[in-house]
C-alpha positions in Angstrom: 15.0 8.8 28.4 14.1 5.5 26.7 16.6 4.5 24.1 15.6 2.8 20.8 17.3 1.3 17.9 15.8 0.3 14.4 16.9 -2.4 12.0 15.5 -2.9 8.5 15.8 -6.4 7.3 15.9 -6.4 3.5 18.1 -7.8 0.8 17.5 -5.2 -1.7 17.9 -2.2 0.8 21.0 -3.6 2.1 22.5 -4.0 -1.4 21.5 -0.5 -2.3 18.9 -1.7 -4.8 16.2 0.2 -3.1 16.0 3.1 -0.5 15.0 2.0 3.1 11.8 3.9 4.0 10.5 1.8 6.7 13.2 2.0 9.0 13.4 6.0 8.9 9.6 6.0 9.2 9.7 3.9 12.4 12.5 6.1 13.8 10.5 9.2 13.1 7.4 7.9 14.7 9.6 6.9 17.8 11.2 10.3 18.0 7.8 12.0 17.6 6.7 9.9 20.7 9.7 11.2 22.7 12.0 8.2 22.4 15.7 8.7 21.7 16.7 6.8 18.4 20.3 6.0 18.6 20.7 3.7 15.6 18.9 3.0 12.2 20.6 0.2 10.3 20.0 -2.2 7.4 21.0 -5.9 7.1 20.0 -8.5 4.5 17.5 -11.3 5.3 20.2 -13.4 7.1 19.2 -14.9 10.4 22.9 -14.8 11.7 23.2 -11.1 10.9 19.8 -10.2 12.4 20.6 -12.2 15.6 24.0 -10.7 16.0 22.6 -7.2 15.7 19.8 -7.9 18.2 22.4 -9.3 20.6 24.7 -6.4 20.3 22.1 -3.7 20.4 20.3 -5.4 23.4 23.2 -4.4 25.7 22.9 -0.7 25.0 19.2 0.1 24.0 15.8 -0.4 25.8 13.9 -1.0 22.8 14.8 -2.8 19.5 12.5 -2.7 16.3 13.1 -4.7 13.3 11.1 -3.9 10.2 10.8 -6.6 7.4 11.3 -10.3 7.1 8.1 -11.3 8.9 6.0 -12.7 6.0 5.8 -16.2 4.5 8.6 -16.0 1.9 11.5 -18.4 2.4 13.9 -15.5 3.0 11.5 -14.1 5.8 13.6 -15.2 8.7 13.3 -12.2 11.2 11.0 -14.1 13.7 13.3 -17.1 13.8 16.3 -14.9 14.3 14.5 -13.1 17.1 13.4 -16.4 18.7 17.1 -17.5 18.8 18.1 -14.5 21.0 15.2 -13.8 23.3 14.8 -14.9 26.9 11.0 -14.9 26.5 8.1 -13.8 24.4 5.5 -11.1 24.9 2.8 -12.6 22.7 0.0 -10.0 23.8 1.9 -7.3 21.9 2.4 -9.3 18.7 -1.4 -10.3 18.8 -2.3 -6.6 19.3 -0.3 -5.6 16.2 -2.1 -8.2 14.1 -5.5 -7.4 15.5 -5.1 -3.6 14.8 -3.9 -4.5 11.4 -6.7 -6.8 10.6 -9.0 -4.0 11.3 -7.6 -2.4 8.1 -6.7 -5.5 6.0 -7.2 -9.3 6.5 -3.6 -9.7 5.2 -2.3 -8.6 8.5 -3.0 -12.0 9.9 -0.2 -13.3 7.6 2.4 -11.3 9.6 4.7 -13.6 11.9 5.8 -10.6 13.9 7.3 -11.7 17.2 7.9 -9.6 20.4 10.2 -10.8 23.1 12.8 -9.8 25.8 16.5 -10.2 25.8 18.0 -9.0 29.1 16.3 -5.7 29.8 15.6 -4.9 26.1 12.2 -5.3 24.4 12.5 -6.5 20.8 9.5 -5.9 18.4 9.3 -7.3 14.9 7.4 -5.0 12.6 6.3 -5.7 9.0 8.5 -4.4 6.2 6.1 -1.9 4.5 6.1 1.7 5.7 2.3 1.4 6.4 2.5 -2.0 8.1 5.5 -1.0 10.2 4.0 2.5 11.4 0.5 1.1 12.0 1.9 -1.9 13.9 4.1 0.4 16.0 1.1 2.9 16.6 -0.9 -0.2 18.1 1.7 -0.8 20.8 3.3 2.7 21.3 1.1 3.5 24.3 2.4 0.4 26.2 6.1 0.8 25.4 7.2 3.2 28.3 5.4 1.0 30.9 6.9 -2.2 29.4 10.5 -0.6 29.6 9.7 0.5 33.1 8.9 -3.0 34.1 12.1 -4.4 32.5 14.0 -1.9 34.5 12.4 -3.1 37.8 9.7 -0.4 38.1 6.4 -2.1 38.9 4.1 0.9 39.7 1.1 0.8 37.5 0.0 4.1 35.8 
């Protein structure tokens, strides 16, 4: 079974000033698609904390999802933290998420979501809103099992 972990990046949610809704929504969507979700965590908008979480979780999980910190605000550092730990990018998946989002709102083009690989783990940055996170995930969901298979050395096309 494909194992996934979800990280919400939010100063307010990590401080308890608001309830994290996007992380659980992403986890629910993943579980509904048959993935095993082993962790749903929250950290503040802090590049070092995000990078540390990604690095640690990449050893134990096939898929890592972040939600939040992909906009244009000064504290939106998730893409940079992701870039600091990945071995290489998978730009087509980030492009697909923005393209599908753009079909619903032109604001989707402001997302700086990044997708990349660390070791054998695929890391996907999702927007912070429940709607943005779930719609972005739905855009790439049909490709995830094949991507994980490739990372594990299975090259058969289905």
